[in-house]
MARVEXNU-701730 format. One record per atom (N, C-alpha, C): x, y negated, z negated. Coordinates in steps of 0.2 Angstrom, whole numbers, padded with zeros to 4 digits, always signed. Each point is the difference from the previous one (the first is absolute). Example, Ala and Ser with C-alpha at 12.3 -4.5 7.8 and 13.67 -1.06 7.14 Angstrom:
+0066+0028-0039 -0004-0006+0000 +0004-0006+0000 -0002-0005+0004 +0004-0006-0001 -0004-0005-0003 
END
This chain:
+0595+0628-0298 +0004-0002-0006 -0005-0004-0005 +0000+0001-0006 -0004-0003-0005 +0002-0007-0001 -0004-0005+0000 +0002-0007-0001 -0005-0003-0005 -0004+0003-0004 -0004-0003-0004 +0003+0000-0007 -0001-0005-0004 +0002-0001-0007 -0003+0005-0004 +0004+0003-0004 -0003+0005-0005 -0004-0003-0006 +0000-0007+0000 -0004-0003-0006 -0006-0003+0003 +0000-0004+0005 -0006-0004+0002 -0003+0004+0006 +0004+0004+0004 -0003+0003+0006 +0000-0004+0006 +0003-0006+0000 +0000-0004+0006 +0006+0002+0004 +0000-0001+0006 +0006+0001+0005 +0006-0004-0002 +0006+0003+0000 +0006-0004-0001 +0002-0002+0007 +0001-0006+0001 +0002-0002+0007 +0007+0001+0001 +0002+0001+0006 +0007+0002+0002 +0005-0004-0002 -0001-0007+0000 +0005-0005-0003 -0001-0002-0007 -0005+0002-0003 -0002-0002-0007 +0004+0003-0005 +0002-0004-0005 +0004+0003-0005 -0003+0005-0004 +0003+0006-0001 -0003+0006-0003 +0005+0003-0004 -0003+0004-0005 +0004+0004-0004 -0001+0007+0001 +0005+0004+0002 +0000+0007+0001 +0003+0004-0005 -0003+0005-0003 +0002+0004-0005 +0002+0007+0003 +0007+0001+0000 +0002+0007+0002 +0006+0001-0005 -0002+0003-0005 +0005+0001-0006 +0000-0006-0004 +0002-0006+0003 +0000-0006-0004 -0004-0006+0005 -0002-0005-0003 -0003-0005+0003 +0005-0004+0004 -0002-0002+0007 +0004-0004+0004 -0004-0005+0004 +0002-0006+0000 -0004-0005+0003 +0003-0001+0007 -0005+0000+0005 +0002-0001+0007 -0006-0001+0004 +0000+0002+0006 -0006+0000+0005 +0001+0006+0005 -0006+0002+0003 +0000+0005+0005 +0005-0002+0006 +0000-0006+0001 +0004-0003+0006 +0008+0001-0002 +0001-0001-0006 +0008+0000-0002 +0002+0007-0001 -0004+0004-0003 +0002+0007-0001 -0005+0005+0001 -0002+0001+0006 -0006+0005+0002 +0002+0007-0003 +0006+0002-0001 +0001+0007-0002 -0002+0000-0008 +0002-0005-0003 -0002+0000-0007 -0008+0000-0001 -0003-0004+0004 -0007+0000-0001 -0003+0007+0002 +0003+0003+0004 -0003+0007+0002 +0002+0005-0006 +0005-0001-0003 +0003+0005-0005 -0004-0002-0007 -0002-0006-0001 -0003-0002-0007 -0006+0005-0002 +0000+0001-0006 -0006+0004-0003 -0005-0005-0002 +0001-0006-0001 -0004-0005-0002 +0002-0007+0003 -0006-0004+0002 +0001-0006+0004 -0004-0005-0003 +0003-0006-0001 -0004-0006-0003 +0001-0006+0004 -0004-0005+0000 +0001-0007+0001 +0004-0002-0005 +0005-0005+0001 +0004-0003-0005 -0004-0003-0006 -0006-0003+0002 -0004-0003-0005 -0003+0005-0004 -0002+0006+0002 -0004+0005-0003 +0005+0003-0005 +0006+0001+0002 +0006+0003-0004 +0001-0004-0006 +0001-0007+0002 +0001-0005-0005 -0005+0000-0006 -0006+0000+0003 -0006+0000-0005 +0000+0006-0005 +0003+0005+0002 +0001+0006-0004 +0006-0001-0005 +0003-0006+0000 +0006-0001-0005 +0006+0003+0003 +0001+0001+0007 +0006+0002+0002 +0000+0008+0000 -0005+0003-0002 +0000+0007+0000 -0006+0002+0005 +0000+0006+0003 -0006+0002+0004 -0006+0000-0004 -0005-0004+0002 -0006-0001-0004 -0004+0006-0001 -0002+0001-0006 -0004+0006-0002 -0007+0000+0004 -0002+0006+0001 -0006+0001+0003 -0006-0004-0003 +0000+0000-0007 -0005-0003-0004 +0001-0007-0002 +0005-0004+0004 +0002-0006-0002 -0006-0005+0001 -0002-0004-0005 -0006-0004+0000 +0001-0007+0002 +0006-0002+0001 +0001-0007+0002 -0002+0000+0007 -0004-0006+0002 -0002-0001+0006 +0005-0001+0005 -0001+0002+0006 +0005+0000+0006 +0001-0008+0001 +0006-0002+0001 +0001-0007+0001 -0004-0004+0005 -0003+0003+0005 -0004-0003+0005 -0007+0001-0001 -0002+0003-0006 -0007+0002-0001 -0004-0007-0003 -0006-0001+0002 -0003-0006-0002 -0002+0000-0007 
END
């Protein structure tokens, strides 16, 4: 199962807040809803999704990742 964030590429932890996009965005975690995580076409850390203005971040988003130095 893919567990990498589609914006930053880091692994999304099982209990970490995440946003899964499967038709519409849904905030949850792999632990709470593993079937949604498996069905999602896009996966983001909550902070990465929020950095994109509540929309799936565009591939050319120039805003630095929140944890970037």
